[in-house]
N, C-alpha and C positions, 0 to 999 in steps of 0.2 A: 414168644414172647409170654412170658406167665403173667396173668391176670391177678393173684392171688399176692396177697401179702406178706411176705417172706421175709423174717429176720433173723435164717439162721446161720450167718456168720459169712466166714470165707469160704471161697471155692479151692480153693487149696492151700496146704501149709507150704511152706517155704523157710529155707534159715535167713534170716537177717527182716527188719521192718517190711511191713509190706508198704506200697506204692500207689497213692491217689495220683489219677492222671486227668488233668481238665487241662482245658485249650490257653494257649499261649496269649500274648499283646491285650490289644484291652479286653478289662474282664470287668462281670457284673457282678450286681448283690446277687444272685441266686446262686453259681458258680460256686461264690465266697463263700455263703452259707451254707452250703451243701458241703465242702470240704470243713468246716467248721463242726457242724453238726456230725460227720462220720469220725472225725477225732473224738469224738466225745465216745466213743464205744471201746471197749477193751481191745479187740483186733485191730483195733486204726488208732488208736490214743499216741503209739509212736512212728504212724507211716508219714512217712516222703511224700509230697506235694510233685506230681512230675506236670511242668506248663509246655504243653508241646499240641502241635495238629500234624506231628507226621506218624501215621497210621502204624508201622511198625515198633515206633516206641509206647503208640497207648497198646497196642496189643500186650508190650511187656508190662502192664499195669494191670495189677490186683481188681482195682474197680476203676471205671471212667464217670466223668461228669460232665455234662454239658459239651460234650464235642465225642466223634464217634460214628455217629449216625447211627445208633443202634440203642433199642428200650427193650436190654435182654436179664432180667432179676437172676436168672441160672447160671449167666456169667459175667451179671454186675456190670452193667452196663446203661448208664441212666441217661440217655441224652433225648433231647427233644423237641429236635431242630427239624426231623424230617418231615415232609410235605405230608404222609399218611398219619401222623400222630396230630391226637386229638383228644387225647388221656385225661381226665378231672378225676379230681378225690373219688366223686359219685363214679364213674365207669369204675374203677379201678378196686375200691372198695364199695360195694354200693349198697353197704347199711350209712355212708357218710353223706350227707344232702350236698356240697358244696360241686357246682360246675365249673368253677373257673378254669381254665386251660391249666395245664399241671408246667411249673419250671425246673430244671433239675432240683431245685430246694424242694420244692412241692413232691417231686419225683423220693426222692433221698427221705424228705420225712414223712409220707406215703407209707414208705416199708418198713423206715428204721425210727420214725419218732417215738414210738412207745419203750422203745432203748434208749433212746438218746437220752431224754427226758426224766427215766430210772437213774441213766449214769450221771446225770447234773444235780439228780437233787439226793442220789445216794441210798436211792431206795429200791424193793426190790420193783420188777418188770409187771409182778401180780398184783402188787399194791392197788388199791381201790381207790387211789389218787388220780391212778394213769389215765385212765378214761375223760373222765373230766378236763385236764388239763390238756390232755391233748385235743382235745377239741377244740379247748380254748384259743391255745398258742397259734393254730393252725387259721380259726375263722378270726384273731386280731393281729398275728403277725406275720405268717407266711403268705396265708393265702393275697395279701397285698404285694411279694413281690412275684408270686405266680403272677398277680394281673398285670405288674409293670412289664415285667420282662416280655411277655407276651403280645404288648399292646392294647390290655382289655381294659375299656373307659371302665370306673367304677358307677359311674351314670349314662343313661342314654342323653341325657340335656346335655348342654354347652355349659359346661363351668364357669362360674363365674369370675373363678380367679385360677391362677396355677399355683399348683404347691411344688415347691423347691427343695425342700429342709426333710424330706421323706430318709427311709435307708438306703432305697436305692437311688436318688439321686446325692446323697453323700459320697457313698460307694465311687458314684460315677464321678465325683469331681478327683476323688486321691487318684487318676488316673496322671500321665503327662502331659500338660498343655500341647497342643499341635505346634508350638515355635518351640519347647524345650530344647536346650541344647542333649540333654540325656532323653531317650525314648525308652528306658530302659522301667518295663512294668511292674515289675516282681517287688522291689521296694511297697510303690502302693500295695502290691494286689496282696502281702501278708501283714501291711498295716489295717488293709479292709478289711481280713481273716479279723483282726482283734477286736478291730470295732465293732463287728457285726455278730462276735460272738459275744462281746460282751451284752450286748442289749437282747442276744437270743438268752442267755444262761439268767441274765437279770429278770427280765419277762417272764421265762416258768420258774423261776423262785419267788416270785412276786405271785404268780397264781396259787403259788404249794402254802407259801406262810400267811398270806393275808384273802387272797379272792374264797379260796377255798372253804378257809377256817368260818367266814363271813356268811358265805352260804349253811356249814352249819348250823351256827346260830339263827339264822331265817327259817332253815326245817323244821328244829326243833319248837320255835315260834306259830309255824304256822300249825304244826301238831296238835300242841299247845292251845289252839285258840280257843276252845269251846270253853277253856278254865276261864278266860277272860269276858263273855259275853255267851249266850246259848245261844244268839246266832249262828255263832263263826263266822261274821263278817269283819270282826275285829281283832287286828293281832300287837301283840305286845313287845318291845323289843326292850332287850337292856339296853342302857345307855353305852357312851364311849364312840358314836358315829359311825357303828357299822351301817357297811355300804349295803341296800336291801331290794332294791327297785328289782333289779337284771336278776336279783335268785328266786323274790316271789313269782317272778312272771315266767320264770322256769320253775318252776315247783308245780304252780298252777297247773301250767299246759300239760308236764308230765303225769299230774293226778287226773285233769282231763282224759289225757289217753289211757290209761286205765282202769277207770272206772265210772268216764261220763259225766264230770261233777256240771252240773250246769252252770251258767254263769253268773245267774240268782244267788250261786251261794260262794261267790270268788270273794276275798278280802278289799272292804269297803276301804276301812281305814287303819292306819298305825299308826300307833301311839307308842311314847318314847320319852324317857326324861332328857333335859341335855346333856346331862354330865353322867362320867360314869358311877354315882353314887345319885341318890334319892335328891331329884331338886325339882325345879319346874319341869310342867311336861309337854310336851308337844302333840296334836293331833292333825297327820297328814292324811289326808286323799290321796287315792289312790288310781296313778294314771291309767285310763283304757287300754293304752300300749305302751312299751316299755321305754318308750323316745320319743314319746309327742307329749303335748301340752291337756289333753282333753281327757279328762275325769268321769271315772265310773259316779262319783258322786261327791259333787264338793259340800264343804259347811255351809250351814242353811243361809240364804240370801240376804234375810234381816239380820245378819251379824257381821256380815262382810264390811271393815272400812272399819269397824268400832273396836274401842279400846277399854282396857280398864273397868272401872267402875260402871260406867255408861252398857258396856257388853255384858258385865253382870247382871244389873236391872233387866237388858232385852233377855237374856236368856234365861234367868231364873236359877242360875248354876254362879255359886259362891268364885271367887281367884280367877275371875278369865283377865286373861294379859291381854288379846288381840285376837284377831281373824282377819286372815290377808283379802284383800277385794277380792279378788278371782276366788277362794275358798278353798283353794288347795292347800290350807296347811292354819292352824290357830296352837295357841297357848294358854296353859292354866297354871296357877301356880303348884296343884296338885294333882296326881295321877288319878284322883276318885271325879276329880273335873274333869281333867281332858277325856276320859272316857266317856262321862256323860252326855260332854258334848257330840261324839259320836255316835251315842247310843241315839241323842234328839235328834240326829241329824238322821241317821235310820229311820225315826218313826215317822216322821214326814212323811 
């Protein structure tokens, strides 16, 4: 078994379309997604899908996913049901951090994912966007499919409610009911391929057209922070609602790994106009953790819950609009006022 991330095409050349093999009967999200991803590649774009558990039928296939009892990249066999199989993204590609056991979808993504993304986006596989989108798609799309198929709970605690609308659940709902007169699973399987494929493509394109450009905006603002204030702890973004919290967290983490930036030099406040053009400004305190509510430094306590002229009187800053009662965000009619609110809080 090969443990490297090989993406070097097919095992042999033959006349006619190649054949992707998977099991027949009840289908699941992982092999549905694996088949869709493979058909995004040039060598498999016209491939037929053969659904069978017959070893002789599977042996004739050019690539087999989720059945066959083998994981072997040299012969393009990608099953994960063997008792000895414990592969994760991290074990196959040690530079990746994820340790959820791989399903057939994860295996195909692990070995072919960069090329699949490049094909979906119509860019070269060497494009600089590929590594970041690859990681983002695994973390926010593929890993859940791996975990659900392998029975890996997302938390060690007892869930407070059951989620029945996730992608894997919706795929399972496409199988014939147990008491249906027709037990042919092929129509549901191909309907699932179309549904899962559409969501996969939509997610990849979103990260390329919206998520990645937002990172570039945040990275530019981060690099220009000293032009905003000499402390380097205030960052200014353009208007338009650019999502920044996750990107700022990642950029700071990368910078810290690169040069050991101390936490005291991290961004404390982000200022930005409410609209794309100039107008009222917001000053937003940065959270300690990307998904937590605790703030690195909230706006000053005596300002919280005060508005308009009363707030301007308390702060001594003209044009104040409000400060939230928790101190996580405030507003001012001008850029200069919002910036001053951040500076005054830093100076406390």
